[in-house]
ChimeraX commands (.cxc) that place a marker at each C-alpha (Angstrom):
marker #1 position -4.91,-46.57,8.72 radius 0.5
marker #1 position -3.53,-43.92,6.33 radius 0.5
marker #1 position -2.60,-40.55,7.77 radius 0.5
marker #1 position -4.91,-37.76,6.66 radius 0.5
marker #1 position -3.34,-35.23,4.32 radius 0.5
marker #1 position -3.37,-31.63,5.57 radius 0.5
marker #1 position -5.65,-29.20,3.81 radius 0.5
marker #1 position -3.86,-26.76,1.48 radius 0.5
marker #1 position -4.33,-24.02,4.09 radius 0.5
marker #1 position -2.46,-26.14,6.66 radius 0.5
marker #1 position 0.39,-27.32,4.44 radius 0.5
marker #1 position 4.04,-26.64,5.06 radius 0.5
marker #1 position 6.35,-25.44,2.28 radius 0.5
marker #1 position 7.57,-29.03,1.88 radius 0.5
marker #1 position 4.08,-30.51,1.66 radius 0.5
marker #1 position 2.90,-27.84,-0.76 radius 0.5
marker #1 position 5.69,-28.27,-3.30 radius 0.5
marker #1 position 5.44,-32.05,-3.14 radius 0.5
marker #1 position 1.66,-32.02,-3.64 radius 0.5
marker #1 position 1.79,-29.54,-6.52 radius 0.5
marker #1 position 4.62,-31.40,-8.24 radius 0.5
marker #1 position 2.69,-34.66,-8.03 radius 0.5
marker #1 position -0.52,-33.04,-9.24 radius 0.5
marker #1 position 1.36,-31.88,-12.33 radius 0.5
marker #1 position 2.73,-35.38,-12.88 radius 0.5
marker #1 position 6.35,-34.25,-12.57 radius 0.5
marker #1 position 9.15,-36.31,-11.09 radius 0.5
marker #1 position 11.62,-34.78,-8.67 radius 0.5
marker #1 position 14.30,-35.11,-11.34 radius 0.5
marker #1 position 12.19,-33.26,-13.92 radius 0.5
marker #1 position 11.37,-30.39,-11.59 radius 0.5
marker #1 position 14.92,-30.18,-10.24 radius 0.5
marker #1 position 16.30,-30.02,-13.79 radius 0.5
marker #1 position 13.87,-27.22,-14.68 radius 0.5
marker #1 position 14.96,-25.34,-11.55 radius 0.5
marker #1 position 18.65,-25.97,-12.11 radius 0.5
marker #1 position 18.93,-27.84,-8.80 radius 0.5
marker #1 position 20.21,-31.27,-7.82 radius 0.5
marker #1 position 17.24,-33.60,-7.36 radius 0.5
marker #1 position 18.57,-34.76,-3.97 radius 0.5
marker #1 position 18.20,-31.17,-2.71 radius 0.5
marker #1 position 14.61,-31.08,-4.00 radius 0.5
marker #1 position 13.97,-34.40,-2.24 radius 0.5
marker #1 position 15.26,-32.93,1.02 radius 0.5
marker #1 position 13.04,-29.87,0.54 radius 0.5
marker #1 position 9.98,-32.04,-0.01 radius 0.5
marker #1 position 10.78,-34.01,3.12 radius 0.5
marker #1 position 11.24,-30.88,5.22 radius 0.5
marker #1 position 14.95,-31.57,5.76 radius 0.5
marker #1 position 16.54,-28.85,3.66 radius 0.5
marker #1 position 16.62,-25.13,4.17 radius 0.5
marker #1 position 14.30,-23.34,1.76 radius 0.5
marker #1 position 16.04,-21.96,-1.32 radius 0.5
marker #1 position 16.50,-18.26,-2.02 radius 0.5
marker #1 position 13.70,-15.96,-3.11 radius 0.5
marker #1 position 14.51,-16.19,-6.82 radius 0.5
marker #1 position 14.39,-20.00,-6.75 radius 0.5
marker #1 position 11.13,-20.01,-4.77 radius 0.5
marker #1 position 9.60,-17.65,-7.35 radius 0.5
marker #1 position 10.76,-19.90,-10.19 radius 0.5
marker #1 position 9.40,-22.93,-8.32 radius 0.5
marker #1 position 6.04,-21.19,-7.93 radius 0.5
marker #1 position 5.93,-20.44,-11.65 radius 0.5
marker #1 position 6.77,-24.03,-12.58 radius 0.5
marker #1 position 4.16,-25.36,-10.15 radius 0.5
marker #1 position 1.53,-22.83,-11.29 radius 0.5
marker #1 position 0.98,-21.43,-7.81 radius 0.5
marker #1 position 0.99,-18.04,-6.11 radius 0.5
marker #1 position 4.53,-16.74,-5.64 radius 0.5
marker #1 position 3.78,-14.67,-2.54 radius 0.5
marker #1 position 2.06,-17.57,-0.82 radius 0.5
marker #1 position 4.94,-19.94,-1.57 radius 0.5
marker #1 position 7.47,-17.34,-0.39 radius 0.5
marker #1 position 5.51,-16.99,2.85 radius 0.5
marker #1 position 5.44,-20.76,3.37 radius 0.5
marker #1 position 9.20,-20.82,2.76 radius 0.5
marker #1 position 9.65,-18.15,5.43 radius 0.5
marker #1 position 11.20,-15.67,3.02 radius 0.5
marker #1 position 11.19,-12.02,3.98 radius 0.5
marker #1 position 11.71,-9.48,1.20 radius 0.5
marker #1 position 15.22,-8.00,1.19 radius 0.5
marker #1 position 13.70,-4.51,1.13 radius 0.5
marker #1 position 12.07,-5.26,4.49 radius 0.5
marker #1 position 15.35,-6.41,6.01 radius 0.5
marker #1 position 17.20,-3.39,4.62 radius 0.5
marker #1 position 14.63,-0.94,5.98 radius 0.5
marker #1 position 14.76,-2.60,9.41 radius 0.5
marker #1 position 18.55,-2.20,9.39 radius 0.5
marker #1 position 18.38,1.54,8.79 radius 0.5
marker #1 position 15.15,2.41,10.66 radius 0.5
marker #1 position 15.10,1.43,14.34 radius 0.5
marker #1 position 11.40,2.28,14.80 radius 0.5
marker #1 position 10.49,0.08,11.86 radius 0.5
marker #1 position 12.58,-2.75,13.32 radius 0.5
marker #1 position 10.74,-2.36,16.65 radius 0.5
marker #1 position 7.41,-2.46,14.81 radius 0.5
marker #1 position 8.39,-5.71,13.05 radius 0.5
marker #1 position 9.47,-7.29,16.34 radius 0.5
marker #1 position 6.04,-6.55,17.84 radius 0.5
marker #1 position 4.07,-8.10,14.97 radius 0.5
marker #1 position 4.32,-11.73,16.15 radius 0.5
marker #1 position 2.57,-10.84,19.40 radius 0.5
marker #1 position -0.10,-8.62,17.84 radius 0.5
marker #1 position -3.68,-9.82,18.21 radius 0.5
marker #1 position -5.71,-10.78,15.17 radius 0.5
marker #1 position -7.75,-7.62,15.67 radius 0.5
marker #1 position -4.62,-5.44,15.68 radius 0.5
marker #1 position -3.31,-7.13,12.54 radius 0.5
marker #1 position -6.64,-6.67,10.77 radius 0.5
marker #1 position -6.50,-2.95,11.59 radius 0.5
marker #1 position -2.98,-2.72,10.17 radius 0.5
marker #1 position -4.09,-4.55,7.01 radius 0.5
marker #1 position -7.06,-2.19,6.58 radius 0.5
marker #1 position -4.88,0.91,6.97 radius 0.5
marker #1 position -2.30,-0.37,4.50 radius 0.5
marker #1 position -4.95,-1.39,1.98 radius 0.5
marker #1 position -6.60,2.01,2.24 radius 0.5
marker #1 position -3.32,3.82,1.58 radius 0.5
marker #1 position -2.66,2.13,-1.76 radius 0.5
marker link #1:1,2 radius 0.2
marker link #1:2,3 radius 0.2
marker link #1:3,4 radius 0.2
marker link #1:4,5 radius 0.2
marker link #1:5,6 radius 0.2
marker link #1:6,7 radius 0.2
marker link #1:7,8 radius 0.2
marker link #1:8,9 radius 0.2
marker link #1:9,10 radius 0.2
marker link #1:10,11 radius 0.2
marker link #1:11,12 radius 0.2
marker link #1:12,13 radius 0.2
marker link #1:13,14 radius 0.2
marker link #1:14,15 radius 0.2
marker link #1:15,16 radius 0.2
marker link #1:16,17 radius 0.2
marker link #1:17,18 radius 0.2
marker link #1:18,19 radius 0.2
marker link #1:19,20 radius 0.2
marker link #1:20,21 radius 0.2
marker link #1:21,22 radius 0.2
marker link #1:22,23 radius 0.2
marker link #1:23,24 radius 0.2
marker link #1:24,25 radius 0.2
marker link #1:25,26 radius 0.2
marker link #1:26,27 radius 0.2
marker link #1:27,28 radius 0.2
marker link #1:28,29 radius 0.2
marker link #1:29,30 radius 0.2
marker link #1:30,31 radius 0.2
marker link #1:31,32 radius 0.2
marker link #1:32,33 radius 0.2
marker link #1:33,34 radius 0.2
marker link #1:34,35 radius 0.2
marker link #1:35,36 radius 0.2
marker link #1:36,37 radius 0.2
marker link #1:37,38 radius 0.2
marker link #1:38,39 radius 0.2
marker link #1:39,40 radius 0.2
marker link #1:40,41 radius 0.2
marker link #1:41,42 radius 0.2
marker link #1:42,43 radius 0.2
marker link #1:43,44 radius 0.2
marker link #1:44,45 radius 0.2
marker link #1:45,46 radius 0.2
marker link #1:46,47 radius 0.2
marker link #1:47,48 radius 0.2
marker link #1:48,49 radius 0.2
marker link #1:49,50 radius 0.2
marker link #1:50,51 radius 0.2
marker link #1:51,52 radius 0.2
marker link #1:52,53 radius 0.2
marker link #1:53,54 radius 0.2
marker link #1:54,55 radius 0.2
marker link #1:55,56 radius 0.2
marker link #1:56,57 radius 0.2
marker link #1:57,58 radius 0.2
marker link #1:58,59 radius 0.2
marker link #1:59,60 radius 0.2
marker link #1:60,61 radius 0.2
marker link #1:61,62 radius 0.2
marker link #1:62,63 radius 0.2
marker link #1:63,64 radius 0.2
marker link #1:64,65 radius 0.2
marker link #1:65,66 radius 0.2
marker link #1:66,67 radius 0.2
marker link #1:67,68 radius 0.2
marker link #1:68,69 radius 0.2
marker link #1:69,70 radius 0.2
marker link #1:70,71 radius 0.2
marker link #1:71,72 radius 0.2
marker link #1:72,73 radius 0.2
marker link #1:73,74 radius 0.2
marker link #1:74,75 radius 0.2
marker link #1:75,76 radius 0.2
marker link #1:76,77 radius 0.2
marker link #1:77,78 radius 0.2
marker link #1:78,79 radius 0.2
marker link #1:79,80 radius 0.2
marker link #1:80,81 radius 0.2
marker link #1:81,82 radius 0.2
marker link #1:82,83 radius 0.2
marker link #1:83,84 radius 0.2
marker link #1:84,85 radius 0.2
marker link #1:85,86 radius 0.2
marker link #1:86,87 radius 0.2
marker link #1:87,88 radius 0.2
marker link #1:88,89 radius 0.2
marker link #1:89,90 radius 0.2
marker link #1:90,91 radius 0.2
marker link #1:91,92 radius 0.2
marker link #1:92,93 radius 0.2
marker link #1:93,94 radius 0.2
marker link #1:94,95 radius 0.2
marker link #1:95,96 radius 0.2
marker link #1:96,97 radius 0.2
marker link #1:97,98 radius 0.2
marker link #1:98,99 radius 0.2
marker link #1:99,100 radius 0.2
marker link #1:100,101 radius 0.2
marker link #1:101,102 radius 0.2
marker link #1:102,103 radius 0.2
marker link #1:103,104 radius 0.2
marker link #1:104,105 radius 0.2
marker link #1:105,106 radius 0.2
marker link #1:106,107 radius 0.2
marker link #1:107,108 radius 0.2
marker link #1:108,109 radius 0.2
marker link #1:109,110 radius 0.2
marker link #1:110,111 radius 0.2
marker link #1:111,112 radius 0.2
marker link #1:112,113 radius 0.2
marker link #1:113,114 radius 0.2
marker link #1:114,115 radius 0.2
marker link #1:115,116 radius 0.2
marker link #1:116,117 radius 0.2
marker link #1:117,118 radius 0.2
marker link #1:118,119 radius 0.2
view
C-alpha cells in the first residue's frame, strides 16, 4: 500500500521543495543549475539529509518554485538576521524570544493581534 502524501500544511521543507519542483516538471539538475547549486546538494535537501541553504538561496528557490518566500523560509527554519542581531543587543528581547516556544496559542494570537494593529 502506498504511503499517503502529507497535506501542504503538514509538509517539511524537503517535501515542499520536492513537490513543487515536480509539479513544475523540473529535474533536480535543472533546478540546481538555476540556483547555482550542485544537484547532489539539492537531492540531499529533498531527502531531508542536508542542512537548509542560506536565506538568499531559499528566497531564490521560492521564486523559482513560484511559492511564498516567507513560508519557505519558515519551513527551512530560517530566522531573519535582524532578529538575531536585536536579540544579541537587547537582553529583554532575547528573553521574550526564548519564551515564545512555550506560549499558548491564545497568547500567540494576542501577540499577533497587537503587532498587526501597530502596523
